[in-house]
C-alpha positions in Angstrom: -10.4 15.5 -29.8 -7.7 13.2 -31.1 -5.2 11.7 -28.6 -1.8 13.1 -29.4 0.8 10.6 -28.3 3.5 13.1 -28.7 2.1 15.5 -26.0 -0.2 13.3 -24.0 0.3 10.1 -21.9 -1.9 7.6 -20.2 -0.5 7.4 -16.7 -1.4 6.3 -13.2 -1.3 8.9 -10.5 2.1 7.6 -9.3 3.6 7.7 -12.7 2.2 11.2 -13.2 3.7 12.4 -9.9 7.1 11.0 -11.0 6.8 12.9 -14.3 5.7 16.1 -12.5 8.7 15.9 -10.1 11.1 15.4 -13.0 9.6 18.3 -14.9 9.8 20.5 -11.7 13.6 20.0 -11.7 14.0 17.5 -8.9 17.6 16.3 -8.5 17.4 14.1 -5.4 14.7 11.7 -4.3 14.6 9.2 -1.4 11.9 7.1 0.1 10.8 3.7 1.5 8.5 1.5 -0.5 5.0 1.3 0.8 1.7 0.8 -1.0 0.2 3.0 -2.4 3.2 5.3 -3.0 5.8 2.7 -4.1 5.7 3.2 -7.9 6.6 6.9 -7.7 10.2 6.3 -6.8 10.6 3.4 -9.2 9.4 5.6 -12.1 11.4 8.7 -11.1 14.6 6.7 -10.9 14.5 6.1 -14.7 14.6 9.8 -15.6 17.8 11.5 -16.6 19.2 14.1 -14.2 17.6 12.6 -11.0 19.3 10.7 -8.3 16.8 8.4 -6.7 17.2 5.8 -3.9 15.5 3.4 -1.6 16.2 4.4 2.0 16.2 1.9 4.9 13.2 3.8 6.3 11.1 6.9 5.8 12.9 9.0 8.5 16.2 8.4 6.6 14.5 9.2 3.3 13.2 12.5 4.5 16.5 13.5 6.1 18.3 12.7 2.8 15.8 15.0 1.0 16.3 17.7 3.6 20.1 17.5 3.1 19.7 17.8 -0.6 17.4 20.8 -0.1 20.0 22.5 2.2 22.5 22.1 -0.7 20.1 24.1 -2.9 18.6 21.1 -4.9 15.0 20.5 -5.4 14.3 17.3 -3.4 11.5 14.7 -2.9 10.7 12.3 -0.1 8.0 9.6 -0.8 6.1 7.4 1.7 2.8 6.0 2.6 0.7 7.4 5.5 2.2 5.3 8.2 5.6 6.1 6.9 5.1 9.7 7.8 4.8 8.6 11.4 8.3 7.3 11.1 9.5 10.5 9.5 7.6 12.8 11.9 10.7 13.8 13.9 12.6 15.5 11.0 9.3 16.7 9.5 8.4 18.9 12.4 11.8 20.5 12.7 12.2 20.9 8.9 9.1 23.2 9.2 11.4 25.4 11.4 14.6 25.3 9.3 12.8 25.9 6.0 14.5 25.1 2.7 17.0 26.3 0.2 16.0 24.1 -2.8 12.3 23.2 -2.9 11.4 20.2 -0.6 8.2 18.2 -1.2 7.0 15.3 1.0 4.7 13.0 -1.1 2.4 11.3 1.4 -0.1 8.6 0.2 -3.0 7.9 2.6 -4.9 4.6 2.3 -8.7 5.0 3.0 -10.3 1.6 3.3 -7.0 0.1 4.4 -6.4 -1.8 1.2 -2.9 -2.6 2.2 -2.4 -0.9 5.6 -2.8 -1.5 9.3 -4.6 1.7 10.0 -6.6 4.4 8.3 -5.1 7.7 9.4 -5.7 11.1 7.8 -2.4 12.8 7.3 -3.9 16.2 6.6 -3.6 16.5 10.3 0.2 16.5 10.0 0.0 19.7 7.9 -2.0 21.4 10.7 0.2 20.1 13.5 3.6 20.8 11.8 2.4 24.1 10.3 3.1 23.1 6.7 1.2 23.8 3.4 -0.6 20.8 2.0 -1.8 20.3 -1.6 -4.2 17.6 -2.7 -4.9 16.6 -6.3 -8.1 15.1 -7.7 -6.8 13.2 -10.6 -3.4 12.1 -12.3 -3.3 15.2 -14.5 -3.7 17.5 -11.6 -1.2 15.5 -9.5 1.4 16.0 -12.2 0.8 19.8 -12.4 0.6 20.1 -8.7 4.2 19.0 -8.2 5.4 22.1 -10.0 3.1 24.2 -7.8 4.4 22.5 -4.7 8.1 23.3 -5.5 7.3 26.9 -6.4 5.4 27.3 -3.1 8.2 25.6 -1.1 10.8 28.1 -2.4 8.5 31.1 -2.3 7.5 30.4 1.3 10.7 28.8 2.5 9.0 25.7 3.7 8.6 22.0 3.0 5.3 21.3 1.3 3.2 18.1 1.7 1.4 16.7 -1.3 -1.2 14.3 -0.1 -2.7 11.6 -2.4 -4.8 8.6 -1.6 -4.8 5.0 -3.0 -7.4 6.0 -5.6 -5.2 8.8 -7.1 -2.1 6.6 -6.9 -3.4 3.8 -9.0 -6.1 5.3 -11.2 -5.1 6.1 -14.8 -5.7 9.3 -16.6 -4.6 11.5 -19.5 -1.5 13.6 -18.6 0.1 16.3 -20.8 3.8 16.2 -21.1 5.9 19.3 -20.4 9.5 20.3 -20.3 11.9 20.0 -17.4 12.4 23.3 -15.7 15.8 24.9 -15.4 16.6 25.4 -11.8 19.7 26.7 -10.0 22.6 24.3 -9.6 23.2 23.0 -6.1 25.8 24.8 -4.1 27.3 24.8 -0.6 26.0 27.7 1.5 26.3 27.9 5.3 23.5 29.4 7.3 23.8 27.9 10.8 21.2 30.3 12.4 18.6 28.9 10.0 19.7 25.2 9.9 21.0 24.5 13.4 18.0 24.0 15.6 19.3 24.8 19.1 16.7 26.3 21.3 17.9 29.9 20.7 17.8 29.5 16.9 14.6 27.5 17.0 12.8 30.3 18.9 13.6 32.8 16.2 12.6 30.3 13.5 9.3 29.7 15.3 8.4 33.3 14.7 9.3 32.9 11.0 7.0 29.8 10.8 4.0 32.0 11.8 4.9 34.7 9.4 5.2 32.1 6.6 1.8 30.6 7.5 0.3 34.0 7.4 1.8 34.5 3.9 0.5 31.1 2.9 -3.0 32.0 3.9 -2.9 35.0 1.7 -1.6 33.0 -1.2 -4.4 30.4 -0.7 -7.0 33.1 -1.6 -5.7 33.5 -5.1 -4.1 30.1 -5.8 -5.6 28.7 -9.0 -5.9 25.3 -7.4 -8.5 26.8 -5.1 -11.5 27.8 -7.2 -15.2 28.4 -7.0 -17.2 26.6 -9.7 -20.6 28.4 -10.0 -23.8 26.4 -10.2 -27.5 26.4 -9.6 -29.5 25.4 -6.6 -29.5 26.3 -2.9 -27.0 23.6 -1.8 -23.2 24.1 -2.2 -20.3 21.8 -1.6 -16.7 22.3 -0.3 -14.5 19.4 -1.2 -11.0 18.3 -2.3 -9.0 15.4 -3.7 -10.9 12.3 -5.0 -14.2 13.3 -3.3 -14.4 16.3 -5.7 -15.0 13.8 -8.5 -17.8 12.1 -6.7 -19.5 15.5 -6.0 -19.3 16.5 -9.6 -20.7 13.1 -10.8 -23.6 13.2 -8.4 -24.4 16.9 -8.3 -23.0 18.2 -11.7 -25.0 21.5 -11.5 -24.4 22.4 -7.9 -22.0 25.2 -6.8 -18.7 23.8 -5.7 -15.6 25.2 -3.9 -12.8 22.9 -4.9 -9.8 23.1 -2.6 -6.4 22.2 -4.1 -4.5 23.7 -1.1 -6.2 22.0 1.9 -3.9 23.8 4.4 -3.9 26.6 5.1 -7.4 27.3 4.0 -8.5 30.3 2.0 -10.8 31.8 4.7 -12.1 34.8 2.7 -12.9 32.6 -0.3 -14.7 30.1 1.9 -16.8 32.8 3.6 -17.7 34.2 0.2 -18.8 30.8 -1.1 -20.7 30.0 2.1 -22.6 33.3 1.9 -23.7 32.4 -1.7 -25.6 29.2 -0.8 -28.4 28.3 1.6 -26.9 25.0 2.7 -23.1 24.1 2.8 -21.9 20.5 2.8 -18.3 19.4 3.2 -17.5 16.2 1.4 -14.2 14.7 2.4 -12.8 11.2 3.2 -11.8 10.1 6.7 -11.5 12.9 9.3 -13.7 16.0 9.3 -10.6 18.1 8.7 -12.1 20.9 6.5 -15.4 20.7 8.4 -13.7 21.2 11.8 -11.8 24.3 10.6 -14.9 25.8 8.9 -16.8 25.4 12.2 -13.9 27.0 14.0 -14.3 30.0 11.7 -18.0 30.1 12.8 -19.2 28.9 9.4 -22.3 26.7 9.6 -21.9 23.5 7.5 -22.8 19.9 7.5 -20.3 17.1 7.0 -19.7 14.0 9.0 -23.3 13.9 10.2 -24.0 12.8 6.7 -20.8 11.5 5.1 -19.1 8.4 6.6 -15.8 9.0 8.4 -14.5 5.5 7.6 -13.3 4.0 4.3 -13.3 5.3 0.8 -16.2 7.2 -0.6 -17.8 6.8 -4.0 -20.6 8.4 -6.0 -23.2 6.0 -4.6 -22.2 6.7 -1.0 -22.2 10.4 -1.5 -25.6 10.5 -3.1 -27.2 8.1 -0.6 -25.7 10.2 2.3 -27.1 13.5 1.0 -30.2 12.4 -0.9 -31.2 9.0 0.5 -34.7 9.2 -0.9 -33.3 9.6 -4.5 -31.5 6.3 -4.7 -32.0 2.6 -3.8 -29.6 -0.2 -3.3 -27.3 -0.8 -6.3 -27.9 -4.5 -6.4 -28.4 -7.4 -4.0 -25.1 -8.8 -2.6 -23.8 -11.6 -4.7 -22.9 -15.0 -3.2 -19.2 -15.4 -4.1 -16.7 -18.0 -3.0 -14.3 -16.9 -0.3 -10.9 -15.9 -1.7 -8.7 -15.2 1.3 -5.2 -13.8 0.8 -2.4 -16.4 1.0 1.3 -16.8 0.7 2.3 -17.8 -2.7 2.9 -21.5 -3.7 6.5 -22.2 -2.8 6.8 -19.2 -0.4 9.8 -19.9 1.9 7.9 -18.3 4.8 5.4 -21.1 4.8 7.9 -23.7 6.1 8.9 -21.4 8.9 5.4 -20.6 10.0 4.4 -24.3 9.7 7.0 -25.0 12.4 5.8 -22.2 14.6 2.2 -23.4 14.2 3.1 -26.6 15.9 4.4 -24.8 18.9 1.1 -24.0 20.5 2.5 -22.5 23.7 4.7 -20.0 21.9 3.6 -16.4 21.5 4.6 -15.1 18.0 5.1 -11.4 17.9 4.7 -10.5 14.2 5.5 -7.6 12.0 4.5 -5.8 8.7 5.2 -7.7 5.5 3.8 -10.4 3.2 4.7 -12.9 6.0 1.9 -11.2 8.1 -0.3 -13.7 6.2 1.1 -16.3 8.6 -1.7 -15.1 10.9 -4.4 -16.7 8.7 -5.6 -20.2 8.9 -4.6 -22.9 8.5 -1.2 -21.8 9.8 -2.6 -19.3 12.4 1.0 -18.7 13.6 1.0 -15.0 14.5 -0.4 -13.5 17.7 0.3 -9.8 17.4 1.2 -7.2 14.7 1.3 -3.4 15.2 3.8 -1.6 13.1 7.2 -1.8 11.3 9.8 -3.2 13.6 7.6 -3.6 16.6 7.8 -7.4 16.7 11.2 -7.4 18.5 10.4 -4.6 21.0 6.9 -6.1 21.8 8.5 -9.5 22.4 11.1 -7.9 24.6 8.4 -6.1 26.6 6.5 -9.3 27.0 9.6 -11.1 28.3 10.0 -8.4 30.9 6.4 -8.5 31.9 6.2 -12.3 32.2 9.6 -13.0 33.7 10.4 -16.6 34.2 6.9 -17.7 33.1 7.6 -16.6 29.6 11.0 -18.3 29.1 11.0 -20.5 26.0 7.6 -19.1 24.9 8.3 -15.8 23.1 9.5 -15.2 19.6 9.6 -12.2 17.2 9.2 -12.6 13.5 10.0 -9.9 10.9 11.4 -9.6 7.3 14.8 -8.6 6.2 13.7 -5.2 4.9 11.6 -4.6 8.0 14.6 -5.5 10.2 16.7 -2.9 8.5 13.8 -0.4 8.5 13.3 -0.3 12.3 14.2 -3.7 13.8 17.9 -3.2 14.4 17.5 -0.8 17.3 14.9 -3.2 18.8 17.4 -6.1 18.7 20.1 -3.9 20.2 17.7 -3.0 23.0 16.8 -6.6 23.6 20.5 -7.6 23.9 21.4 -4.6 26.1 18.5 -5.2 28.5 19.0 -9.0 28.8 15.9 -10.3 27.0 15.4 -14.0 26.4 13.1 -13.5 23.4 14.2 -15.1 20.1 14.1 -13.2 16.8 13.5 -14.7 13.4 14.5 -12.7 10.4 12.8 -13.9 7.3 15.4 -13.1 4.6 13.9 -13.6 1.2 16.5 -11.4 -0.5 14.1 -8.6 -1.4 11.4 -6.2 -0.2 8.7 -8.6 -1.5 5.4 -7.2 -0.2 5.6 -3.9 -2.2 6.8 -5.4 -5.4 10.4 -6.7 -5.1 12.3 -3.4 -4.4 16.0 -3.6 -3.6 17.2 -3.0 -0.1 20.6 -2.7 1.7 20.9 -6.5 1.9 20.0 -7.3 -1.7 23.3 -6.2 -3.2 21.6 -3.8 -5.8 20.4 -0.2 -6.0 17.0 1.0 -7.2 18.3 0.8 -10.8 19.8 -2.7 -10.3 23.4 -1.5 -10.1 25.8 -3.4 -7.8 25.9 -2.2 -4.2 27.4 -3.5 -0.9 25.1 -6.1 0.6 24.6 -6.1 4.3 25.7 -9.2 6.1 22.9 -9.9 8.5 24.8 -12.5 10.5 27.7 -10.2 11.2 25.4 -7.3 12.0 23.5 -9.4 14.6 26.7 -10.5 16.2 28.0 -6.9 16.2 24.8 -5.9 18.1 25.8 -8.5 20.7 23.8 -11.6 19.8 25.9 -14.7 20.6 23.5 -17.2 19.1 22.9 -16.6 15.3 21.7 -19.5 13.2 20.9 -19.6 9.5 18.2 -22.1 8.3 16.7 -23.0 5.0 12.9 -22.9 5.7 12.2 -25.3 2.8 13.9 -27.9 5.0 10.9 -28.2 7.3 12.2 -30.7 9.9 15.6 -29.0 10.3 13.8 -25.7 10.7 11.5 -27.0 13.4 14.5 -28.4 15.3 16.3 -25.1 15.2 13.1 -23.3 16.3 12.8 -25.5 19.4 16.4 -25.1 20.4 16.7 -21.4 19.9 13.3 -20.4 21.4 14.2 -22.5 24.5 17.5 -20.7 25.0 17.7 -18.5 28.1 19.3 -15.6 26.1 18.6 -13.6 22.9 19.0 -15.6 19.7 18.5 -14.8 16.1 17.3 -17.3 13.5 17.8 -16.1 9.9 15.4 -18.0 7.7 17.0 -17.6 4.3 15.5 -18.5 0.9 14.7 -16.3 -2.0 11.2 -15.1 -2.8 9.7 -17.5 -5.3 8.5 -14.6 -7.5 11.9 -13.0 -8.0 12.7 -13.0 -11.7 15.7 -15.3 -11.4 13.6 -17.7 -9.3 10.7 -17.7 -11.8 13.2 -18.5 -14.7 15.0 -21.2 -12.8 14.0 -24.8 -13.7 12.7 -26.5 -10.6 11.1 -29.9 -9.9 7.4 -30.1 -9.3 5.5 -32.4 -7.1 2.3 -34.5 -7.6 0.2 -36.7 -5.4 0.4 -40.4 -5.7 -3.2 -41.1 -4.7 -2.5 -44.8 -4.1 -0.4 -43.8 -1.1 -2.5 -40.8 0.2 -4.1 -41.7 3.5 -6.0 -38.4 3.9 -4.0 -37.4 6.9 -4.2 -33.7 5.6 -0.8 -32.7 6.9 0.1 -31.2 3.6 -3.1 -29.3 3.4 -2.4 -27.8 6.8 0.5 -25.9 5.2 -2.0 -23.8 3.4 -0.3 -23.9 0.0 -2.6 -22.7 -2.8 -1.3 -25.4 -5.1 -2.7 -28.1 -2.8 -6.5 -28.8 -2.7 -8.6 -31.1 -0.6 -11.2 -33.4 -2.0 -13.6 -34.6 0.8 -15.1 -38.1 0.6 -18.1 -39.8 2.2 -17.4 -43.3 3.7 -19.2 -44.8 0.6 -17.0 -42.9 -1.8 -13.9 -43.8 0.1 -14.7 -47.5 -0.1 -15.6 -47.2 -3.8 -12.1 -45.8 -4.4 -10.5 -48.5 -2.5 -9.6 -46.4 0.5 -10.3 -47.1 4.1 -13.8 -46.4 5.1 -12.6 -43.8 7.7 -10.6 -41.8 5.1 -12.3 -38.4 4.9 -10.7 -37.3 1.7 -7.4 -36.9 -0.2 -5.1 -34.1 -1.3 -4.1 -33.1 -4.8 -1.3 -30.9 -6.1 -2.0 -28.6 -9.1 1.3 -29.2 -10.9 0.9 -26.0 -12.9 0.9 -24.0 -9.6 3.7 -26.0 -7.9 6.9 -24.0 -7.3 8.9 -27.1 -6.4 9.8 -26.0 -2.9 9.3 -29.6 -1.5 7.8 -28.4 1.8 4.7 -30.6 1.3 6.8 -33.7 0.6 8.8 -33.0 3.8 5.7 -33.3 6.0 4.1 -36.3 4.2 4.8 -39.5 6.1 3.4 -41.9 3.5 5.4 -41.1 0.4 2.3 -39.9 -1.3 3.9 -36.7 -2.6 6.3 -37.5 -5.4 8.9 -35.4 -7.1 8.9 -34.9 -10.8 12.0 -33.3 -12.4 11.5 -30.2 -14.5 12.0 -30.7 -18.2 
């Protein structure tokens, strides 16, 4: 069949979800960037008739969407799985208030932890918060499922969670274009008994939640997204999301119950399917969510006794788990060179972490961002990292636990976007409770890790329009910090001096390490000098290599090779700079004591 470019598009799951939200009539969307969900908001912002924004954190984003829903608009909140932890407070209460305009929470889980600090299964949130949850299996279904989610939200008077995973977010597929739905105009309508969750009102709404979930269970039985696909053989599968594809690839003729609504479950449909097969296997990623609820129904099935409960699945894993005798190893492991992640050449964070790496008795409480790579060798300058914003609060907790013994030895490091996400209250707490921990805010003028999204300090909105830019220095002083210093991390020696002074101070201090991300478009275009190695002066001290810059490589030498090159016999090697990679930051030249690194002006 010919590919009709007028009606069909080749889209990633995230692009398809943005299109589906627009076609469903979404008017307001808010979220915080986080892989794998980031591209949804960036794409949705380009559609006419939609207001989209980057919020400082996921809690704020969901609350904005709730407000838009209360005004009668269809609204969307997007976030990755750990972001839903941040938004859990409004999530659970929004389940009680219900909606006016449809409200969808797009949640992206990350099996295998491709870019996350944990591997949680957020289907459990739907169960705990008593909310319907839909789960697509490919981009086309993800797009269509957005319309279904909004229809269910308004029909059942509830927020609806749409759960995707990294594989759905980033895989490409053929998606059919549709038309934008006509939905009612937003309007002001007061309903305090429904929207003010004082205990008296909440008790009434709690009853409504149970009635709604009963109605949702009935709907699940006839929802087109839940379907039995007949097949042959004694073994049947219940599955959803991406694993559905693996089951169909491996066992194309087997009976399958595909669940598009994963909560609440269609119990009658499940019992009917289970009775039609001799053996029932649940194939799902991460937790035994469906399996556990089937067993609670008294339905015999197998699941996590066969299927791994960690990481992503694939067709090979599914077949080997269920029919191990039918498949061997794919191939012998290949010997490949190590390619560890690294901060970019010219990254401003490198100069800051280089300074911290020399302070061996200082505990560095880290945070979530591309700067978390400061943990890796050769810098090895981060000692803890838990979640967004926790660097400051952990450092404060350590200071209280250690008392005098920790003075001058505790520092928190976090990015500018992370500070605005959930670091400000931690800093306020540290000041209020008389901590001595120092805080370093790495201000690279963007939310870099997730792809250079704007934030409240960047001076631009999601579409690049001018916006007020937060003054970090004034904010820190307003929170009560008396010592606020701004440094240029490319000036390595000056930065090390400030680090020593501020970390030794017996009161809270904030160091703002300010230099733009080297990959910002304006930085890429800017003409900058590059550096090269004058091998005649290189003594092989390896100080420049210890910065871990990917533009610098080390060539080892035997004593005989060193003598043949005219070096000292004890010289173990020399450093080279790949000029094509050099970003001209000058950090390596700053640490070289032998004038072996020379600046070459850009043409």
